[in-house]
N, CA and C atoms of all chains as a GROMACS GRO file, in nm:
protein
  606
    1MET      N    1  -0.617  -0.308   1.579
    1MET     CA    2  -0.690  -0.279   1.704
    1MET      C    3  -0.639  -0.150   1.766
    2LYS      N    4  -0.507  -0.130   1.755
    2LYS     CA    5  -0.447  -0.006   1.808
    2LYS      C    6  -0.507   0.115   1.734
    3VAL      N    7  -0.517   0.102   1.601
    3VAL     CA    8  -0.572   0.212   1.522
    3VAL      C    9  -0.718   0.237   1.560
    4LEU      N   10  -0.792   0.128   1.584
    4LEU     CA   11  -0.935   0.140   1.615
    4LEU      C   12  -0.960   0.214   1.745
    5PHE      N   13  -0.880   0.182   1.847
    5PHE     CA   14  -0.913   0.234   1.980
    5PHE      C   15  -0.826   0.351   2.027
    6GLU      N   16  -0.740   0.402   1.940
    6GLU     CA   17  -0.664   0.522   1.978
    6GLU      C   18  -0.696   0.634   1.882
    7SER      N   19  -0.742   0.745   1.938
    7SER     CA   20  -0.794   0.851   1.852
    7SER      C   21  -0.686   0.941   1.792
    8GLU      N   22  -0.560   0.925   1.840
    8GLU     CA   23  -0.455   1.018   1.796
    8GLU      C   24  -0.375   0.968   1.676
    9ILE      N   25  -0.405   0.848   1.627
    9ILE     CA   26  -0.329   0.792   1.514
    9ILE      C   27  -0.354   0.875   1.387
   10PRO      N   28  -0.246   0.912   1.314
   10PRO     CA   29  -0.268   0.989   1.190
   10PRO      C   30  -0.345   0.907   1.086
   11PHE      N   31  -0.431   0.972   1.010
   11PHE     CA   32  -0.513   0.908   0.906
   11PHE      C   33  -0.600   0.793   0.959
   12ARG      N   34  -0.631   0.798   1.090
   12ARG     CA   35  -0.706   0.690   1.152
   12ARG      C   36  -0.836   0.661   1.076
   13ASN      N   37  -0.916   0.765   1.049
   13ASN     CA   38  -1.044   0.744   0.982
   13ASN      C   39  -1.027   0.684   0.843
   14ASP      N   40  -0.925   0.735   0.769
   14ASP     CA   41  -0.901   0.682   0.634
   14ASP      C   42  -0.864   0.534   0.638
   15ILE      N   43  -0.778   0.499   0.734
   15ILE     CA   44  -0.734   0.359   0.745
   15ILE      C   45  -0.853   0.269   0.777
   16LEU      N   46  -0.933   0.310   0.878
   16LEU     CA   47  -1.046   0.227   0.920
   16LEU      C   48  -1.151   0.217   0.810
   17LEU      N   49  -1.175   0.329   0.742
   17LEU     CA   50  -1.274   0.329   0.633
   17LEU      C   51  -1.231   0.233   0.522
   18SER      N   52  -1.103   0.238   0.488
   18SER     CA   53  -1.053   0.153   0.380
   18SER      C   54  -1.060   0.004   0.419
   19LEU      N   55  -1.026  -0.027   0.544
   19LEU     CA   56  -1.036  -0.167   0.591
   19LEU      C   57  -1.179  -0.217   0.583
   20ARG      N   58  -1.271  -0.134   0.637
   20ARG     CA   59  -1.413  -0.173   0.641
   20ARG      C   60  -1.469  -0.190   0.501
   21LYS      N   61  -1.430  -0.097   0.412
   21LYS     CA   62  -1.482  -0.100   0.276
   21LYS      C   63  -1.432  -0.224   0.200
   22ASN      N   64  -1.304  -0.256   0.221
   22ASN     CA   65  -1.250  -0.377   0.156
   22ASN      C   66  -1.320  -0.501   0.206
   23SER      N   67  -1.343  -0.506   0.336
   23SER     CA   68  -1.410  -0.622   0.394
   23SER      C   69  -1.552  -0.636   0.339
   24LEU      N   70  -1.627  -0.524   0.340
   24LEU     CA   71  -1.766  -0.527   0.289
   24LEU      C   72  -1.770  -0.560   0.140
   25ASP      N   73  -1.677  -0.503   0.063
   25ASP     CA   74  -1.675  -0.531  -0.081
   25ASP      C   75  -1.649  -0.679  -0.108
   26TYR      N   76  -1.555  -0.736  -0.032
   26TYR     CA   77  -1.522  -0.878  -0.051
   26TYR      C   78  -1.642  -0.966  -0.017
   27ILE      N   79  -1.702  -0.938   0.099
   27ILE     CA   80  -1.818  -1.018   0.141
   27ILE      C   81  -1.932  -1.004   0.040
   28SER      N   82  -1.957  -0.881  -0.007
   28SER     CA   83  -2.072  -0.866  -0.097
   28SER      C   84  -2.044  -0.930  -0.233
   29SER      N   85  -1.916  -0.936  -0.275
   29SER     CA   86  -1.888  -1.005  -0.402
   29SER      C   87  -1.913  -1.156  -0.386
   30LEU      N   88  -1.879  -1.211  -0.269
   30LEU     CA   89  -1.908  -1.354  -0.244
   30LEU      C   90  -2.059  -1.378  -0.243
   31LEU      N   91  -2.132  -1.286  -0.180
   31LEU     CA   92  -2.278  -1.303  -0.170
   31LEU      C   93  -2.345  -1.287  -0.306
   32GLU      N   94  -2.294  -1.197  -0.390
   32GLU     CA   95  -2.348  -1.180  -0.526
   32GLU      C   96  -2.337  -1.313  -0.601
   33THR      N   97  -2.219  -1.375  -0.593
   33THR     CA   98  -2.198  -1.504  -0.660
   33THR      C   99  -2.293  -1.609  -0.604
   34ALA      N  100  -2.308  -1.611  -0.472
   34ALA     CA  101  -2.397  -1.708  -0.408
   34ALA      C  102  -2.542  -1.687  -0.454
   35LYS      N  103  -2.579  -1.560  -0.472
   35LYS     CA  104  -2.715  -1.530  -0.515
   35LYS      C  105  -2.737  -1.579  -0.659
   36GLU      N  106  -2.638  -1.556  -0.744
   36GLU     CA  107  -2.647  -1.603  -0.884
   36GLU      C  108  -2.660  -1.755  -0.889
   37LYS      N  109  -2.591  -1.823  -0.797
   37LYS     CA  110  -2.596  -1.970  -0.794
   37LYS      C  111  -2.723  -2.020  -0.726
   38GLY      N  112  -2.804  -1.930  -0.674
   38GLY     CA  113  -2.927  -1.969  -0.606
   38GLY      C  114  -2.905  -2.025  -0.466
   39GLU      N  115  -2.790  -1.991  -0.406
   39GLU     CA  116  -2.760  -2.045  -0.273
   39GLU      C  117  -2.822  -1.959  -0.162
   40ILE      N  118  -2.851  -1.833  -0.192
   40ILE     CA  119  -2.919  -1.751  -0.092
   40ILE      C  120  -3.054  -1.703  -0.146
   41ARG      N  121  -3.141  -1.667  -0.056
   41ARG     CA  122  -3.278  -1.631  -0.095
   41ARG      C  123  -3.279  -1.514  -0.194
   42ASN      N  124  -3.376  -1.519  -0.286
   42ASN     CA  125  -3.387  -1.416  -0.388
   42ASN      C  126  -3.419  -1.277  -0.332
   43ASP      N  127  -3.494  -1.274  -0.221
   43ASP     CA  128  -3.538  -1.146  -0.166
   43ASP      C  129  -3.434  -1.083  -0.074
   44ILE      N  130  -3.317  -1.147  -0.063
   44ILE     CA  131  -3.214  -1.092   0.026
   44ILE      C  132  -3.144  -0.973  -0.041
   45ASP      N  133  -3.137  -0.862   0.033
   45ASP     CA  134  -3.064  -0.744  -0.015
   45ASP      C  135  -2.915  -0.764   0.019
   46ILE      N  136  -2.832  -0.758  -0.085
   46ILE     CA  137  -2.689  -0.790  -0.067
   46ILE      C  138  -2.622  -0.695   0.033
   47ALA      N  139  -2.657  -0.565   0.029
   47ALA     CA  140  -2.594  -0.469   0.121
   47ALA      C  141  -2.625  -0.507   0.267
   48LYS      N  142  -2.751  -0.542   0.295
   48LYS     CA  143  -2.788  -0.575   0.433
   48LYS      C  144  -2.726  -0.707   0.477
   49ALA      N  145  -2.724  -0.804   0.386
   49ALA     CA  146  -2.663  -0.934   0.420
   49ALA      C  147  -2.513  -0.917   0.445
   50SER      N  148  -2.447  -0.835   0.362
   50SER     CA  149  -2.302  -0.811   0.381
   50SER      C  150  -2.276  -0.742   0.514
   51PHE      N  151  -2.363  -0.646   0.548
   51PHE     CA  152  -2.353  -0.575   0.675
   51PHE      C  153  -2.358  -0.675   0.792
   52VAL      N  154  -2.454  -0.768   0.786
   52VAL     CA  155  -2.472  -0.866   0.894
   52VAL      C  156  -2.348  -0.956   0.905
   53VAL      N  157  -2.302  -1.009   0.791
   53VAL     CA  158  -2.186  -1.099   0.793
   53VAL      C  159  -2.062  -1.024   0.844
   54ASP      N  160  -2.041  -0.902   0.796
   54ASP     CA  161  -1.925  -0.824   0.838
   54ASP      C  162  -1.932  -0.789   0.987
   55ALA      N  163  -2.051  -0.752   1.035
   55ALA     CA  164  -2.067  -0.717   1.177
   55ALA      C  165  -2.034  -0.838   1.265
   56ILE      N  166  -2.080  -0.955   1.224
   56ILE     CA  167  -2.057  -1.077   1.304
   56ILE      C  168  -1.908  -1.115   1.304
   57ILE      N  169  -1.846  -1.115   1.184
   57ILE     CA  170  -1.704  -1.152   1.175
   57ILE      C  171  -1.619  -1.052   1.254
   58ASP      N  172  -1.647  -0.923   1.236
   58ASP     CA  173  -1.568  -0.818   1.301
   58ASP      C  174  -1.576  -0.830   1.453
   59ARG      N  175  -1.699  -0.844   1.505
   59ARG     CA  176  -1.714  -0.855   1.650
   59ARG      C  177  -1.650  -0.984   1.703
   60PHE      N  178  -1.664  -1.092   1.626
   60PHE     CA  179  -1.609  -1.221   1.668
   60PHE      C  180  -1.456  -1.212   1.680
   61LEU      N  181  -1.392  -1.151   1.581
   61LEU     CA  182  -1.246  -1.137   1.586
   61LEU      C  183  -1.204  -1.044   1.699
   62GLN      N  184  -1.274  -0.931   1.714
   62GLN     CA  185  -1.238  -0.836   1.820
   62GLN      C  186  -1.257  -0.896   1.960
   63SER      N  187  -1.361  -0.979   1.976
   63SER     CA  188  -1.391  -1.036   2.109
   63SER      C  189  -1.278  -1.123   2.162
   64GLN      N  190  -1.196  -1.174   2.070
   64GLN     CA  191  -1.089  -1.262   2.117
   64GLN      C  192  -0.971  -1.185   2.175
   65THR      N  193  -0.967  -1.054   2.150
   65THR     CA  194  -0.858  -0.975   2.209
   65THR      C  195  -0.906  -0.858   2.294
   66VAL      N  196  -1.035  -0.826   2.288
   66VAL     CA  197  -1.086  -0.713   2.366
   66VAL      C  198  -1.183  -0.766   2.472
   67LEU      N  199  -1.142  -0.758   2.599
   67LEU     CA  200  -1.219  -0.820   2.707
   67LEU      C  201  -1.361  -0.766   2.717
   68HIS      N  202  -1.379  -0.633   2.699
   68HIS     CA  203  -1.514  -0.579   2.721
   68HIS      C  204  -1.612  -0.624   2.614
   69LEU      N  205  -1.562  -0.670   2.497
   69LEU     CA  206  -1.653  -0.719   2.394
   69LEU      C  207  -1.695  -0.863   2.421
   70ASP      N  208  -1.612  -0.936   2.492
   70ASP     CA  209  -1.645  -1.073   2.529
   70ASP      C  210  -1.764  -1.071   2.626
   71ALA      N  211  -1.752  -0.991   2.731
   71ALA     CA  212  -1.860  -0.970   2.827
   71ALA      C  213  -1.920  -1.099   2.880
   72GLY      N  214  -1.833  -1.194   2.913
   72GLY     CA  215  -1.882  -1.315   2.979
   72GLY      C  216  -1.913  -1.430   2.886
   73LEU      N  217  -1.899  -1.410   2.756
   73LEU     CA  218  -1.933  -1.516   2.661
   73LEU      C  219  -1.826  -1.625   2.653
   74GLY      N  220  -1.705  -1.593   2.699
   74GLY     CA  221  -1.599  -1.693   2.695
   74GLY      C  222  -1.518  -1.690   2.566
   75LEU      N  223  -1.527  -1.581   2.491
   75LEU     CA  224  -1.453  -1.572   2.364
   75LEU      C  225  -1.312  -1.518   2.381
   76PHE      N  226  -1.293  -1.436   2.484
   76PHE     CA  227  -1.165  -1.369   2.504
   76PHE      C  228  -1.053  -1.472   2.526
   77LYS      N  229  -0.956  -1.472   2.439
   77LYS     CA  230  -0.843  -1.566   2.446
   77LYS      C  231  -0.888  -1.711   2.466
   78CYS      N  232  -0.993  -1.754   2.396
   78CYS     CA  233  -1.046  -1.888   2.421
   78CYS      C  234  -0.968  -1.995   2.344
   79ARG      N  235  -0.994  -2.122   2.379
   79ARG     CA  236  -0.921  -2.234   2.319
   79ARG      C  237  -0.969  -2.261   2.177
   80GLU      N  238  -0.884  -2.329   2.099
   80GLU     CA  239  -0.914  -2.350   1.957
   80GLU      C  240  -1.045  -2.427   1.937
   81GLU      N  241  -1.069  -2.528   2.024
   81GLU     CA  242  -1.192  -2.608   2.004
   81GLU      C  243  -1.318  -2.525   2.033
   82ASP      N  244  -1.305  -2.430   2.128
   82ASP     CA  245  -1.420  -2.343   2.154
   82ASP      C  246  -1.445  -2.250   2.036
   83ILE      N  247  -1.335  -2.201   1.977
   83ILE     CA  248  -1.349  -2.114   1.860
   83ILE      C  249  -1.422  -2.189   1.749
   84LYS      N  250  -1.384  -2.317   1.728
   84LYS     CA  251  -1.448  -2.396   1.623
   84LYS      C  252  -1.598  -2.410   1.647
   85ALA      N  253  -1.635  -2.437   1.773
   85ALA     CA  254  -1.778  -2.453   1.806
   85ALA      C  255  -1.853  -2.322   1.782
   86TRP      N  256  -1.788  -2.210   1.819
   86TRP     CA  257  -1.850  -2.079   1.796
   86TRP      C  258  -1.869  -2.053   1.647
   87ILE      N  259  -1.765  -2.082   1.568
   87ILE     CA  260  -1.775  -2.057   1.424
   87ILE      C  261  -1.889  -2.140   1.364
   88GLU      N  262  -1.896  -2.268   1.404
   88GLU     CA  263  -2.004  -2.353   1.352
   88GLU      C  264  -2.142  -2.295   1.385
   89GLY      N  265  -2.158  -2.250   1.511
   89GLY     CA  266  -2.286  -2.194   1.555
   89GLY      C  267  -2.321  -2.067   1.479
   90LEU      N  268  -2.220  -1.980   1.460
   90LEU     CA  269  -2.246  -1.853   1.392
   90LEU      C  270  -2.276  -1.874   1.243
   91VAL      N  271  -2.201  -1.965   1.180
   91VAL     CA  272  -2.224  -1.994   1.038
   91VAL      C  273  -2.366  -2.049   1.020
   92ASP      N  274  -2.406  -2.133   1.115
   92ASP     CA  275  -2.540  -2.191   1.113
   92ASP      C  276  -2.648  -2.082   1.113
   93ILE      N  277  -2.632  -1.984   1.201
   93ILE     CA  278  -2.730  -1.875   1.212
   93ILE      C  279  -2.731  -1.793   1.083
   94ILE      N  280  -2.611  -1.764   1.029
   94ILE     CA  281  -2.603  -1.687   0.904
   94ILE      C  282  -2.666  -1.766   0.789
   95ARG      N  283  -2.636  -1.897   0.785
   95ARG     CA  284  -2.687  -1.981   0.676
   95ARG      C  285  -2.840  -1.983   0.677
   96PHE      N  286  -2.899  -2.002   0.794
   96PHE     CA  287  -3.045  -1.998   0.804
   96PHE      C  288  -3.096  -1.857   0.772
   97GLY      N  289  -3.019  -1.756   0.814
   97GLY     CA  290  -3.063  -1.617   0.799
   97GLY      C  291  -3.074  -1.571   0.655
   98ILE      N  292  -2.979  -1.614   0.572
   98ILE     CA  293  -2.979  -1.563   0.434
   98ILE      C  294  -2.989  -1.674   0.330
   99GLY      N  295  -2.971  -1.799   0.374
   99GLY     CA  296  -2.967  -1.910   0.280
   99GLY      C  297  -3.105  -1.948   0.227
  100ARG      N  298  -3.103  -2.027   0.122
  100ARG     CA  299  -3.228  -2.075   0.064
  100ARG      C  300  -3.269  -2.203   0.135
  101GLY      N  301  -3.364  -2.186   0.224
  101GLY     CA  302  -3.425  -2.290   0.309
  101GLY      C  303  -3.367  -2.423   0.322
  102MET      N  304  -1.994   0.672   2.277
  102MET     CA  305  -1.902   0.662   2.164
  102MET      C  306  -1.767   0.723   2.201
  103LYS      N  307  -1.774   0.831   2.280
  103LYS     CA  308  -1.649   0.895   2.325
  103LYS      C  309  -1.568   0.796   2.410
  104VAL      N  310  -1.639   0.726   2.498
  104VAL     CA  311  -1.570   0.629   2.585
  104VAL      C  312  -1.510   0.517   2.500
  105LEU      N  313  -1.584   0.475   2.396
  105LEU     CA  314  -1.538   0.362   2.314
  105LEU      C  315  -1.409   0.394   2.240
  106PHE      N  316  -1.402   0.516   2.182
  106PHE     CA  317  -1.290   0.545   2.092
  106PHE      C  318  -1.180   0.630   2.153
  107GLU      N  319  -1.187   0.659   2.283
  107GLU     CA  320  -1.075   0.731   2.344
  107GLU      C  321  -1.016   0.646   2.455
  108SER      N  322  -0.887   0.621   2.444
  108SER     CA  323  -0.827   0.524   2.534
  108SER      C  324  -0.792   0.581   2.671
  109GLU      N  325  -0.801   0.715   2.687
  109GLU     CA  326  -0.754   0.777   2.811
  109GLU      C  327  -0.864   0.795   2.916
  110ILE      N  328  -0.989   0.757   2.883
  110ILE     CA  329  -1.100   0.778   2.976
  110ILE      C  330  -1.083   0.687   3.100
  111PRO      N  331  -1.100   0.742   3.221
  111PRO     CA  332  -1.086   0.657   3.340
  111PRO      C  333  -1.194   0.548   3.344
  112PHE      N  334  -1.160   0.431   3.393
  112PHE     CA  335  -1.253   0.317   3.404
  112PHE      C  336  -1.316   0.278   3.268
  113ARG      N  337  -1.246   0.314   3.158
  113ARG     CA  338  -1.301   0.288   3.026
  113ARG      C  339  -1.344   0.141   3.009
  114ASN      N  340  -1.253   0.047   3.044
  114ASN     CA  341  -1.285  -0.095   3.024
  114ASN      C  342  -1.403  -0.139   3.108
  115ASP      N  343  -1.408  -0.090   3.234
  115ASP     CA  344  -1.519  -0.127   3.323
  115ASP      C  345  -1.652  -0.077   3.268
  116ILE      N  346  -1.652   0.047   3.218
  116ILE     CA  347  -1.776   0.105   3.164
  116ILE      C  348  -1.823   0.025   3.043
  117LEU      N  349  -1.728  -0.001   2.950
  117LEU     CA  350  -1.765  -0.072   2.827
  117LEU      C  351  -1.809  -0.215   2.856
  118LEU      N  352  -1.739  -0.280   2.950
  118LEU     CA  353  -1.775  -0.418   2.986
  118LEU      C  354  -1.916  -0.423   3.044
  119SER      N  355  -1.946  -0.327   3.131
  119SER     CA  356  -2.077  -0.326   3.195
  119SER      C  357  -2.189  -0.299   3.092
  120LEU      N  358  -2.165  -0.206   2.999
  120LEU     CA  359  -2.263  -0.179   2.893
  120LEU      C  360  -2.290  -0.303   2.809
  121ARG      N  361  -2.180  -0.366   2.764
  121ARG     CA  362  -2.190  -0.484   2.678
  121ARG      C  363  -2.262  -0.597   2.751
  122LYS      N  364  -2.228  -0.616   2.879
  122LYS     CA  365  -2.284  -0.726   2.957
  122LYS      C  366  -2.434  -0.704   2.978
  123ASN      N  367  -2.473  -0.579   3.008
  123ASN     CA  368  -2.616  -0.549   3.024
  123ASN      C  369  -2.692  -0.575   2.895
  124SER      N  370  -2.633  -0.534   2.784
  124SER     CA  371  -2.698  -0.553   2.655
  124SER      C  372  -2.715  -0.702   2.625
  125LEU      N  373  -2.606  -0.778   2.643
  125LEU     CA  374  -2.612  -0.923   2.615
  125LEU      C  375  -2.710  -0.993   2.709
  126ASP      N  376  -2.709  -0.954   2.838
  126ASP     CA  377  -2.799  -1.017   2.936
  126ASP      C  378  -2.945  -0.992   2.898
  127TYR      N  379  -2.974  -0.869   2.857
  127TYR     CA  380  -3.111  -0.834   2.821
  127TYR      C  381  -3.156  -0.913   2.698
  128ILE      N  382  -3.069  -0.915   2.595
  128ILE     CA  383  -3.104  -0.988   2.472
  128ILE      C  384  -3.120  -1.136   2.502
  129SER      N  385  -3.031  -1.193   2.585
  129SER     CA  386  -3.042  -1.337   2.607
  129SER      C  387  -3.166  -1.371   2.691
  130SER      N  388  -3.209  -1.278   2.780
  130SER     CA  389  -3.333  -1.306   2.855
  130SER      C  390  -3.454  -1.306   2.760
  131LEU      N  391  -3.453  -1.214   2.662
  131LEU     CA  392  -3.562  -1.213   2.563
  131LEU      C  393  -3.561  -1.343   2.481
  132LEU      N  394  -3.440  -1.387   2.444
  132LEU     CA  395  -3.430  -1.508   2.360
  132LEU      C  396  -3.468  -1.633   2.438
  133GLU      N  397  -3.435  -1.636   2.568
  133GLU     CA  398  -3.476  -1.749   2.653
  133GLU      C  399  -3.629  -1.762   2.652
  134THR      N  400  -3.696  -1.648   2.673
  134THR     CA  401  -3.843  -1.647   2.672
  134THR      C  402  -3.896  -1.694   2.536
  135ALA      N  403  -3.834  -1.643   2.429
  135ALA     CA  404  -3.877  -1.682   2.294
  135ALA      C  405  -3.859  -1.832   2.272
  136LYS      N  406  -3.751  -1.886   2.327
  136LYS     CA  407  -3.725  -2.029   2.312
  136LYS      C  408  -3.831  -2.111   2.386
  137GLU      N  409  -3.863  -2.066   2.509
  137GLU     CA  410  -3.968  -2.135   2.587
  137GLU      C  411  -4.101  -2.135   2.514
  138LYS      N  412  -4.129  -2.023   2.445
  138LYS     CA  413  -4.255  -2.011   2.371
  138LYS      C  414  -4.250  -2.085   2.237
  139GLY      N  415  -4.135  -2.141   2.203
  139GLY     CA  416  -4.121  -2.213   2.076
  139GLY      C  417  -4.109  -2.122   1.956
  140GLU      N  418  -4.068  -1.995   1.980
  140GLU     CA  419  -4.056  -1.902   1.867
  140GLU      C  420  -3.922  -1.913   1.796
  141ILE      N  421  -3.822  -1.966   1.866
  141ILE     CA  422  -3.694  -1.986   1.796
  141ILE      C  423  -3.658  -2.134   1.799
  142ARG      N  424  -3.570  -2.173   1.706
  142ARG     CA  425  -3.538  -2.314   1.690
  142ARG      C  426  -3.481  -2.374   1.819
  143ASN      N  427  -3.513  -2.500   1.840
  143ASN     CA  428  -3.469  -2.569   1.961
  143ASN      C  429  -3.318  -2.586   1.970
  144ASP      N  430  -3.255  -2.598   1.851
  144ASP     CA  431  -3.111  -2.625   1.852
  144ASP      C  432  -3.027  -2.498   1.860
  145ILE      N  433  -3.094  -2.383   1.874
  145ILE     CA  434  -3.021  -2.256   1.882
  145ILE      C  435  -2.957  -2.240   2.020
  146ASP      N  436  -2.827  -2.208   2.020
  146ASP     CA  437  -2.756  -2.180   2.144
  146ASP      C  438  -2.779  -2.032   2.178
  147ILE      N  439  -2.834  -2.010   2.297
  147ILE     CA  440  -2.874  -1.872   2.334
  147ILE      C  441  -2.755  -1.776   2.335
  148ALA      N  442  -2.638  -1.822   2.383
  148ALA     CA  443  -2.520  -1.732   2.387
  148ALA      C  444  -2.482  -1.687   2.246
  149LYS      N  445  -2.481  -1.782   2.152
  149LYS     CA  446  -2.441  -1.746   2.015
  149LYS      C  447  -2.546  -1.656   1.948
  150ALA      N  448  -2.673  -1.687   1.971
  150ALA     CA  449  -2.779  -1.604   1.913
  150ALA      C  450  -2.775  -1.463   1.971
  151SER      N  451  -2.750  -1.452   2.103
  151SER     CA  452  -2.742  -1.319   2.166
  151SER      C  453  -2.624  -1.242   2.110
  152PHE      N  454  -2.512  -1.312   2.091
  152PHE     CA  455  -2.393  -1.250   2.033
  152PHE      C  456  -2.426  -1.189   1.897
  153VAL      N  457  -2.495  -1.267   1.813
  153VAL     CA  458  -2.530  -1.221   1.677
  153VAL      C  459  -2.621  -1.098   1.684
  154VAL      N  460  -2.726  -1.105   1.765
  154VAL     CA  461  -2.821  -0.993   1.774
  154VAL      C  462  -2.750  -0.869   1.828
  155ASP      N  463  -2.668  -0.887   1.932
  155ASP     CA  464  -2.598  -0.772   1.990
  155ASP      C  465  -2.498  -0.712   1.891
  156ALA      N  466  -2.425  -0.797   1.818
  156ALA     CA  467  -2.327  -0.747   1.720
  156ALA      C  468  -2.397  -0.665   1.612
  157ILE      N  469  -2.512  -0.713   1.566
  157ILE     CA  470  -2.585  -0.641   1.459
  157ILE      C  471  -2.640  -0.508   1.511
  158ILE      N  472  -2.704  -0.509   1.628
  158ILE     CA  473  -2.760  -0.384   1.683
  158ILE      C  474  -2.649  -0.283   1.710
  159ASP      N  475  -2.541  -0.330   1.772
  159ASP     CA  476  -2.431  -0.242   1.809
  159ASP      C  477  -2.369  -0.177   1.685
  160ARG      N  478  -2.341  -0.257   1.583
  160ARG     CA  479  -2.281  -0.201   1.460
  160ARG      C  480  -2.378  -0.107   1.390
  161PHE      N  481  -2.507  -0.145   1.391
  161PHE     CA  482  -2.609  -0.063   1.324
  161PHE      C  483  -2.617   0.075   1.390
  162LEU      N  484  -2.618   0.079   1.522
  162LEU     CA  485  -2.625   0.207   1.592
  162LEU      C  486  -2.498   0.288   1.569
  163GLN      N  487  -2.382   0.222   1.579
  163GLN     CA  488  -2.255   0.293   1.561
  163GLN      C  489  -2.240   0.349   1.420
  164SER      N  490  -2.291   0.275   1.319
  164SER     CA  491  -2.274   0.317   1.179
  164SER      C  492  -2.343   0.449   1.150
  165GLN      N  493  -2.442   0.483   1.230
  165GLN     CA  494  -2.512   0.608   1.205
  165GLN      C  495  -2.435   0.732   1.253
  166THR      N  496  -2.332   0.710   1.335
  166THR     CA  497  -2.253   0.825   1.378
  166THR      C  498  -2.103   0.812   1.346
  167VAL      N  499  -2.059   0.691   1.308
  167VAL     CA  500  -1.916   0.671   1.278
  167VAL      C  501  -1.901   0.641   1.129
  168LEU      N  502  -1.841   0.736   1.056
  168LEU     CA  503  -1.836   0.726   0.910
  168LEU      C  504  -1.764   0.600   0.862
  169HIS      N  505  -1.652   0.563   0.930
  169HIS     CA  506  -1.575   0.449   0.877
  169HIS      C  507  -1.650   0.317   0.891
  170LEU      N  508  -1.750   0.310   0.979
  170LEU     CA  509  -1.828   0.186   0.992
  170LEU      C  510  -1.936   0.178   0.885
  171ASP      N  511  -1.980   0.292   0.837
  171ASP     CA  512  -2.077   0.295   0.728
  171ASP      C  513  -2.014   0.237   0.601
  172ALA      N  514  -1.897   0.289   0.567
  172ALA     CA  515  -1.819   0.236   0.454
  172ALA      C  516  -1.899   0.223   0.326
  173GLY      N  517  -1.979   0.326   0.296
  173GLY     CA  518  -2.049   0.328   0.168
  173GLY      C  519  -2.188   0.268   0.169
  174LEU      N  520  -2.232   0.216   0.284
  174LEU     CA  521  -2.363   0.151   0.288
  174LEU      C  522  -2.478   0.253   0.291
  175GLY      N  523  -2.447   0.376   0.327
  175GLY     CA  524  -2.552   0.478   0.332
  175GLY      C  525  -2.620   0.487   0.468
  176LEU      N  526  -2.557   0.434   0.572
  176LEU     CA  527  -2.618   0.437   0.706
  176LEU      C  528  -2.582   0.563   0.784
  177PHE      N  529  -2.466   0.621   0.753
  177PHE     CA  530  -2.417   0.736   0.828
  177PHE      C  531  -2.512   0.854   0.813
  178LYS      N  532  -2.569   0.898   0.924
  178LYS     CA  533  -2.663   1.010   0.925
  178LYS      C  534  -2.774   0.997   0.821
  179CYS      N  535  -2.829   0.876   0.807
  179CYS     CA  536  -2.928   0.854   0.701
  179CYS      C  537  -3.069   0.896   0.744
  180ARG      N  538  -3.160   0.905   0.646
  180ARG     CA  539  -3.296   0.951   0.673
  180ARG      C  540  -3.378   0.844   0.745
  181GLU      N  541  -3.486   0.889   0.810
  181GLU     CA  542  -3.564   0.797   0.893
  181GLU      C  543  -3.623   0.682   0.812
  182GLU      N  544  -3.669   0.711   0.688
  182GLU     CA  545  -3.729   0.602   0.609
  182GLU      C  546  -3.625   0.498   0.568
  183ASP      N  547  -3.500   0.544   0.547
  183ASP     CA  548  -3.394   0.447   0.515
  183ASP      C  549  -3.363   0.360   0.637
  184ILE      N  550  -3.365   0.424   0.755
  184ILE     CA  551  -3.340   0.348   0.878
  184ILE      C  552  -3.446   0.239   0.892
  185LYS      N  553  -3.572   0.275   0.866
  185LYS     CA  554  -3.681   0.176   0.879
  185LYS      C  555  -3.660   0.058   0.784
  186ALA      N  556  -3.621   0.088   0.660
  186ALA     CA  557  -3.599  -0.020   0.562
  186ALA      C  558  -3.484  -0.110   0.607
  187TRP      N  559  -3.379  -0.047   0.661
  187TRP     CA  560  -3.266  -0.126   0.712
  187TRP      C  561  -3.310  -0.216   0.828
  188ILE      N  562  -3.386  -0.158   0.922
  188ILE     CA  563  -3.429  -0.237   1.037
  188ILE      C  564  -3.512  -0.357   0.991
  189GLU      N  565  -3.606  -0.332   0.897
  189GLU     CA  566  -3.688  -0.443   0.846
  189GLU      C  567  -3.601  -0.554   0.785
  190GLY      N  568  -3.503  -0.512   0.705
  190GLY     CA  569  -3.415  -0.610   0.640
  190GLY      C  570  -3.333  -0.689   0.741
  191LEU      N  571  -3.281  -0.619   0.842
  191LEU     CA  572  -3.197  -0.687   0.942
  191LEU      C  573  -3.280  -0.781   1.029
  192VAL      N  574  -3.400  -0.734   1.068
  192VAL     CA  575  -3.488  -0.819   1.151
  192VAL      C  576  -3.524  -0.946   1.073
  193ASP      N  577  -3.547  -0.930   0.944
  193ASP     CA  578  -3.579  -1.042   0.858
  193ASP      C  579  -3.468  -1.148   0.859
  194ILE      N  580  -3.344  -1.100   0.844
  194ILE     CA  581  -3.230  -1.194   0.843
  194ILE      C  582  -3.217  -1.263   0.979
  195ILE      N  583  -3.234  -1.186   1.088
  195ILE     CA  584  -3.225  -1.246   1.222
  195ILE      C  585  -3.339  -1.348   1.242
  196ARG      N  586  -3.461  -1.310   1.198
  196ARG     CA  587  -3.577  -1.398   1.217
  196ARG      C  588  -3.555  -1.531   1.145
  197PHE      N  589  -3.509  -1.526   1.021
  197PHE     CA  590  -3.480  -1.651   0.949
  197PHE      C  591  -3.365  -1.724   1.017
  198GLY      N  592  -3.266  -1.647   1.065
  198GLY     CA  593  -3.145  -1.706   1.122
  198GLY      C  594  -3.170  -1.787   1.248
  199ILE      N  595  -3.260  -1.739   1.334
  199ILE     CA  596  -3.279  -1.811   1.461
  199ILE      C  597  -3.423  -1.856   1.482
  200GLY      N  598  -3.514  -1.805   1.397
  200GLY     CA  599  -3.656  -1.835   1.418
  200GLY      C  600  -3.695  -1.977   1.379
  201ARG      N  601  -3.811  -2.017   1.421
  201ARG     CA  602  -3.861  -2.151   1.386
  201ARG      C  603  -3.935  -2.139   1.254
  202GLY      N  604  -3.868  -2.180   1.149
  202GLY     CA  605  -3.911  -2.181   1.007
  202GLY      C  606  -4.034  -2.110   0.972
   0.00000   0.00000   0.00000
């Protein structure tokens, strides 16, 4: 988070790019396997689905430590049971979004 | 973007919080209306759905100017026709994710 929000860190762009790329690569490899198994819709583009999953996970994790990203949702430093309910809700939306009906 | 990535800007947190809150409030008011009209599933929690839509839009817009968020997806400074294809794909995932079948 320090690297993300401070512009003076050396190699900041390289570090952030490498983190993002690893995250996207990992998610897209999971989605490729899911597609082969027929768990997600055939017409789903893996790059776009990975983008969506990564954007949601990234924002969700950041919201727990960055107040302005929470913006009233109740995620900032929230209790474990609330986190669980949020994860269930988000997984549900992703599952309907890319899953096979 | 300057406010987001530079930590020395005065009132930085207040500005970012207000932007995020306005965005989330606007999206959730649209989703409330959609729910009343029966366009989205009854079991969808508006806060979680707004979070997902806002996270996707925010990352999508940022990826076009911040190279490390693109991370190889081809969004950074991309052509207008590519942007259109991306928007269609993302809207599709959101529509399946929260829409009524």
